[in-house]
C-alpha positions in Angstrom: 76.2 122.1 -16.4 79.4 121.8 -14.3 79.2 120.3 -10.8 77.7 123.0 -8.6 79.7 123.7 -5.5 78.5 126.6 -3.4 77.3 128.2 -0.3 73.9 129.3 1.1 73.3 132.9 1.9 70.5 132.2 4.4 69.5 134.9 6.9 69.9 137.8 4.5 66.6 137.8 2.7 65.1 135.0 4.7 64.7 134.1 8.4 65.4 137.7 9.3 63.2 137.1 12.4 65.7 134.5 13.6 68.6 137.0 13.1 66.7 139.5 15.2 65.9 137.0 17.9 69.6 136.0 18.3 70.7 139.7 18.6 67.8 141.9 19.4 69.9 144.8 20.6 72.0 144.8 17.5 69.1 144.4 15.0 68.8 147.4 12.7 65.4 146.8 11.1 64.4 144.7 8.1 65.5 146.9 5.3 68.7 148.1 7.0 69.5 144.4 7.7 69.0 143.6 4.0 71.3 146.5 3.1 74.0 145.6 5.6 74.1 141.8 6.3 75.5 140.9 2.9 77.4 143.0 0.4 78.9 142.4 -3.1 82.2 141.6 -1.3 80.6 138.4 0.1 80.0 137.2 -3.4 83.6 138.0 -4.3 84.7 136.0 -1.3 82.7 132.9 -2.3 84.2 133.1 -5.8 87.8 133.5 -4.4 87.3 130.4 -2.3 86.7 128.6 -5.6 83.0 127.9 -5.5 80.7 128.5 -8.5 77.3 129.4 -7.1 75.3 130.9 -4.2 72.0 129.6 -3.1 69.9 132.7 -2.1 66.9 131.8 0.2 64.1 134.3 -0.1 61.1 134.6 2.3 58.2 135.8 0.2 56.6 137.8 3.0 59.5 140.3 2.9 58.9 141.0 -0.8 55.1 140.4 -1.3 52.0 141.4 0.6 49.3 138.9 1.6 47.8 138.9 -1.9 51.1 138.3 -3.5 51.5 141.8 -4.8 55.2 142.7 -5.0 56.7 145.2 -2.6 58.8 146.6 -5.4 61.2 148.8 -3.5 62.7 145.7 -1.8 63.5 143.9 -5.0 66.6 146.1 -5.4 68.2 143.7 -2.9 67.6 140.7 -5.1 68.6 142.7 -8.1 71.9 143.6 -6.5 72.5 139.9 -5.5 72.0 138.7 -9.0 74.2 141.4 -10.3 76.9 140.7 -7.7 76.8 137.0 -8.5 77.1 137.8 -12.2 80.0 140.1 -11.7 81.8 137.3 -9.9 80.9 134.6 -12.5 78.7 132.9 -10.0 75.3 131.3 -10.6 72.6 132.3 -8.1 69.9 129.9 -7.1 66.8 131.9 -6.1 65.2 129.7 -3.4 61.7 130.4 -2.4 62.3 129.6 1.3 58.9 130.5 2.5 55.8 130.8 0.2 52.2 131.7 0.8 50.7 129.1 3.1 54.0 127.2 3.8 57.0 127.4 6.0 59.4 124.4 6.5 59.7 125.0 10.2 56.0 125.2 11.0 55.8 123.2 14.3 52.0 123.3 14.6 51.6 119.8 13.3 48.7 120.9 11.2 48.5 120.5 7.4 49.8 123.8 5.9 47.5 125.9 3.8 49.5 125.4 0.7 48.3 121.8 0.6 44.6 122.6 1.2 42.8 123.8 -1.9 44.1 126.1 -4.6 44.1 129.5 -2.9 47.7 129.4 -1.7 49.0 127.5 -4.7 47.6 130.3 -6.9 49.3 132.9 -4.7 52.6 131.0 -4.9 52.2 130.9 -8.7 51.7 134.7 -8.7 54.8 135.1 -6.6 56.9 132.9 -8.9 55.5 134.4 -12.2 56.6 137.9 -11.0 60.0 136.7 -9.9 60.5 134.6 -13.1 59.6 137.4 -15.4 62.0 139.7 -13.5 65.0 137.3 -13.4 64.6 134.9 -16.3 66.6 137.2 -18.6 69.8 136.7 -16.5 72.0 133.9 -17.7 73.2 133.1 -14.2 69.8 132.5 -12.4 68.3 129.2 -11.3 64.8 129.0 -9.8 64.2 126.7 -6.8 60.4 126.1 -6.5 60.1 125.7 -2.7 62.4 125.0 0.3 61.6 121.8 2.2 58.0 121.0 1.5 56.1 119.3 4.3 52.9 117.9 2.7 50.7 115.2 4.2 51.4 112.9 1.3 53.9 112.7 -1.6 50.9 112.8 -4.0 49.8 116.2 -2.6 53.3 117.7 -3.0 53.7 116.2 -6.5 50.5 117.9 -7.7 51.5 121.2 -6.2 55.1 121.2 -7.6 53.8 120.3 -11.0 51.4 123.2 -11.1 54.0 125.7 -9.9 56.7 124.4 -12.2 54.4 124.6 -15.2 53.6 128.2 -14.3 57.3 129.1 -13.9 58.1 127.5 -17.3 55.5 129.5 -19.1 57.4 132.7 -18.1 60.9 131.3 -18.0 61.3 128.8 -20.8 65.1 128.5 -20.5 65.9 128.9 -16.8 66.9 125.8 -14.8 64.3 124.8 -12.2 65.2 123.2 -8.9 62.7 120.9 -7.2 63.0 118.4 -4.4 61.0 115.6 -2.7 58.5 115.9 0.1 59.3 116.0 3.8 62.1 118.5 4.0 63.6 117.1 0.7 64.8 114.0 2.6 66.4 111.3 0.4 64.2 108.6 1.9 61.2 110.3 0.2 62.6 110.2 -3.3 60.9 107.0 -4.4 57.5 108.8 -4.2 58.6 111.9 -6.2 57.4 112.1 -9.8 59.8 113.7 -12.3 58.8 116.7 -14.3 58.3 116.4 -18.0 61.2 118.9 -18.5 64.8 118.3 -19.4 66.1 121.5 -17.7 65.5 120.5 -14.0 67.9 120.0 -11.1 66.5 117.7 -8.4 67.6 118.6 -4.9 67.8 116.9 -1.5 68.8 118.1 1.9 71.0 116.1 4.3 71.2 116.5 8.1 71.2 112.8 9.1 71.5 111.6 11.7 69.4 114.5 12.8 70.0 113.5 16.5 73.7 114.2 15.9 73.7 117.2 13.5 71.0 119.1 15.6 72.0 118.0 19.1 71.3 120.7 21.7 70.0 123.1 19.0 67.7 125.6 20.8 64.9 125.2 18.1 64.7 121.4 18.8 63.4 121.5 22.4 62.5 117.8 22.7 64.6 116.1 25.4 66.0 113.5 22.9 67.8 116.3 21.0 69.2 117.9 24.2 71.8 115.2 24.7 75.4 114.9 23.5 75.9 112.4 20.6 79.1 111.2 19.0 79.8 110.3 15.3 80.2 107.6 14.2 77.7 106.1 16.6 74.5 104.1 17.0 71.4 106.2 17.7 69.1 103.3 18.6 65.5 103.8 17.6 66.1 107.3 16.3 63.3 109.8 16.3 59.8 110.0 14.7 58.9 113.4 13.1 55.8 114.7 11.4 53.6 112.3 9.5 55.5 109.3 11.0 58.8 109.9 9.2 61.4 108.0 11.2 65.0 109.5 11.2 68.4 108.7 12.7 67.8 105.2 13.8 70.7 102.7 14.0 74.4 102.9 13.3 75.7 105.9 11.4 79.1 106.0 9.7 80.4 106.9 6.3 79.0 103.7 4.7 75.6 104.5 6.2 75.7 108.1 4.9 76.2 106.7 1.4 73.6 104.0 1.8 71.0 106.5 2.7 71.5 108.2 -0.7 70.5 105.1 -2.5 67.0 106.5 -3.3 68.6 109.6 -4.9 70.9 107.5 -7.0 68.1 105.3 -8.1 66.0 108.3 -9.1 69.0 109.8 -11.0 69.7 106.6 -12.9 66.1 105.8 -13.7 65.3 109.3 -15.1 68.8 110.4 -16.2 68.3 113.3 -13.8 70.7 115.8 -12.4 70.8 116.0 -8.6 72.3 118.3 -5.9 72.5 118.5 -2.2 71.6 122.1 -1.6 71.6 122.0 2.2 73.7 120.2 4.7 75.8 120.9 7.8 76.2 120.4 11.5 75.0 122.7 14.2 77.9 124.9 15.5 77.4 123.8 19.1 78.3 120.2 18.3 81.7 119.1 19.6 84.3 120.0 17.0 86.0 116.7 16.2 82.9 114.6 15.5 81.5 117.6 13.6 84.5 117.6 11.3 84.4 113.8 11.0 80.7 114.0 9.8 81.5 116.8 7.4 84.5 115.0 5.9 82.6 111.8 5.4 79.6 113.4 3.8 81.6 115.6 1.5 83.6 112.5 0.4 80.4 110.7 -0.4 79.1 113.7 -2.5 82.4 113.9 -4.4 82.7 110.2 -5.0 79.2 110.2 -6.6 79.6 113.5 -8.5 76.9 115.3 -6.6 77.1 119.1 -6.3 76.4 120.9 -3.0 75.3 124.2 -1.4 76.7 124.3 2.2 74.4 125.7 4.9 75.4 128.4 5.8 77.7 131.3 4.9 76.9 133.6 7.9 75.2 133.0 11.2 72.0 130.9 11.7 74.0 128.5 13.9 75.8 126.9 11.0 77.8 129.8 9.6 81.2 129.8 8.2 81.1 133.3 9.7 79.5 134.0 13.1 79.0 137.6 14.1 76.7 138.7 16.9 75.7 135.2 17.9 76.2 135.1 21.7 75.5 131.4 21.8 78.7 130.7 19.7 80.9 133.6 20.8 83.2 131.3 22.9 84.0 128.9 20.0 87.7 128.7 19.2 87.0 128.3 15.4 85.7 131.9 15.3 88.5 133.4 17.4 89.9 135.6 14.6 89.2 139.1 13.4 86.8 137.9 10.7 85.0 135.4 12.9 85.6 132.9 10.1 85.8 129.1 10.5 88.9 128.7 8.2 89.1 124.9 8.8 85.5 124.4 7.6 86.2 126.5 4.5 89.2 124.4 3.7 87.3 121.2 4.1 84.6 122.4 1.7 87.3 123.6 -0.8 88.9 120.1 -0.8 85.7 118.5 -2.1 
């Protein structure tokens, strides 16, 4: 497999509630949104930019009912995405962004239902077996088991991922499976992830460190420590402690530190002769421009140096978009001051790596 370099299409078939929240007056309803937010031309654009894949986040609740029975009329949108990617010689990573009993941005602090008993694991398996049966026959599909698991322990997530991956493999013997480590796929949790007994696996990690910098003043991070302005490179002191005691962002961050933090991923890759990809990374659009670009250039250089593929977050909207349309929070930003509302400088930076 060639080094994957691509873009996330988040906000199209996932996180639609967030799109509505940002522009309630312009929201056209779920199915009209799916019909209008992305079109085949968007896949053509990604290919023309020189990338070779699209990561397609999918929230199960828009496509399945509470018992994981498919809402079949909506699968035309995934069908068309796979076909548009294929027509543009792009691979498409079908990412289960939200599954029964789990959502990466659950802020309740409680253990999510996916990690309590088998009920929601079995529902997730039902979701995946339907999707795998429908899309395994396409040569350009890749199946990502779950976006950013947040389990109470690595052992719990390892057990769940093994069950779901085995169920997918029973239906899709030849399709590449993508799976990542616990706690939002953070590199620091890689030492506790067990590899699958399967040669056709791509192991993913996400990278937004230092989180205090990349998510500064983001409205969905209301804690006062995030509502400050941070530079990069810089020292972020004691950092921040998130769920289950995971400490992030502490100390000095520069290009050398970015690479150092990937050491657990490199060790996993070398130990198991594994393939790895960073399939989410980026900096909140509201971060001051120059440090934003410095972070992006440093991180992309680290990925390229170490022959790691990537999927940039995000193509359109959701506060990280290469394109920003209808987002009042970012309407004043100079980078989008053109007819397409396209951040050309960021596109060129991604193309260069």
